[in-house]
C-alpha positions as CSV (number, residue, x, y, z in Angstrom):
1,M,-4.4,-24.6,-12.1
2,D,-4.9,-28.2,-13.1
3,D,-7.7,-29.7,-11.1
4,T,-6.5,-33.3,-11.5
5,F,-6.1,-34.9,-8.1
6,T,-3.0,-37.1,-7.5
7,P,-3.0,-39.7,-4.7
8,V,0.0,-39.0,-2.5
9,L,-0.3,-40.7,0.9
10,A,-2.5,-43.0,3.0
11,V,-4.3,-40.8,5.5
12,A,-3.4,-43.3,8.2
13,D,0.3,-42.4,7.7
14,L,-0.4,-38.8,8.7
15,P,-1.3,-38.6,12.4
16,E,-3.5,-35.8,13.8
17,G,-1.3,-32.7,14.5
18,A,1.5,-33.9,12.2
19,M,2.9,-32.6,8.9
20,T,4.9,-34.2,6.0
21,A,6.2,-33.1,2.7
22,V,5.3,-34.9,-0.6
23,M,6.0,-34.4,-4.3
24,V,3.1,-33.8,-6.6
25,G,3.9,-33.4,-10.2
26,G,7.4,-32.0,-9.5
27,R,6.0,-29.6,-6.8
28,R,6.8,-29.9,-3.1
29,V,3.6,-29.9,-1.1
30,L,3.2,-29.8,2.7
31,L,0.4,-31.9,4.1
32,V,-0.9,-31.1,7.6
33,R,-3.5,-33.1,9.5
34,V,-5.6,-30.8,11.7
35,D,-9.1,-30.8,13.1
36,G,-9.7,-34.3,11.7
37,G,-9.0,-33.2,8.1
38,V,-6.0,-32.8,5.9
39,R,-4.8,-29.5,4.4
40,A,-2.3,-29.0,1.6
41,Y,0.0,-26.0,1.2
42,D,2.8,-25.0,-1.1
43,N,5.9,-26.2,0.8
44,R,7.5,-22.7,0.7
45,C,7.2,-20.0,3.2
46,P,5.5,-17.1,1.4
47,H,8.1,-14.7,3.0
48,R,11.3,-16.1,1.6
49,A,10.4,-19.5,0.1
50,W,12.1,-21.5,2.9
51,P,10.9,-25.1,3.0
52,L,8.0,-25.2,5.6
53,E,8.8,-28.9,6.4
54,R,11.9,-27.6,8.2
55,G,9.7,-25.7,10.6
56,T,7.8,-26.8,13.7
57,L,4.1,-27.6,14.2
58,A,2.6,-27.2,17.7
59,A,-1.1,-26.7,18.7
60,G,-2.1,-26.0,15.1
61,V,0.6,-23.3,14.6
62,L,3.3,-23.8,12.0
63,T,6.5,-21.8,12.7
64,C,8.9,-21.3,9.8
65,A,12.4,-22.3,10.7
66,N,14.0,-19.4,8.8
67,H,12.5,-16.1,10.1
68,R,10.0,-17.6,12.6
69,Y,6.9,-16.5,10.8
70,T,3.8,-18.2,12.2
71,F,0.7,-19.6,10.5
72,D,-2.6,-21.1,11.5
73,V,-2.5,-24.5,9.6
74,A,-6.3,-24.9,9.8
75,T,-6.8,-21.8,7.6
76,G,-3.4,-21.0,6.2
77,R,-3.7,-17.5,7.5
78,G,-0.6,-15.7,8.9
79,I,-0.5,-15.1,12.6
80,E,2.8,-13.1,12.9
81,P,2.9,-11.2,10.7
82,G,-0.8,-11.2,9.9
83,D,-0.5,-10.3,6.2
84,C,1.6,-13.3,5.1
85,H,-0.5,-16.3,4.3
86,L,0.2,-19.9,3.2
87,V,-0.6,-20.9,-0.4
88,A,-3.4,-23.5,-0.1
89,L,-3.8,-26.3,-2.7
90,P,-6.9,-28.4,-3.3
91,C,-6.8,-31.5,-1.2
92,R,-9.2,-34.3,-0.4
93,V,-9.3,-37.7,1.2
94,E,-10.8,-40.5,-1.0
95,S,-11.0,-44.1,0.2
96,G,-8.4,-43.5,2.9
97,T,-5.9,-41.8,0.5
98,V,-4.9,-38.1,0.6
99,E,-5.1,-36.6,-2.9
100,V,-3.8,-33.2,-4.0
101,A,-4.3,-31.1,-7.1
102,A,-1.0,-29.2,-7.4
103,G,-1.4,-27.9,-10.9
104,G,1.4,-27.9,-13.4
């Protein structure tokens, strides 16, 4: 995977407990602000590739809109079922800007 970080969003534009989808090098990425940090995941449910941005986020749990799979957004680990996990991408905040390395 390419480790080049791409600036994608001002961290101030992503409130705590919120999520948004961005494009990084032609790839849809889901950004989630949780526990004071930002996490980046492939914006596709690992079950059936449904766009995660269409789901709901409440109390740190992301629920896929398609088959209602649930995920802990702080870790990316599956809750129900427990063996289906989000695909994490390298993410950092530099000078108030969220940057993601989504590969190519």
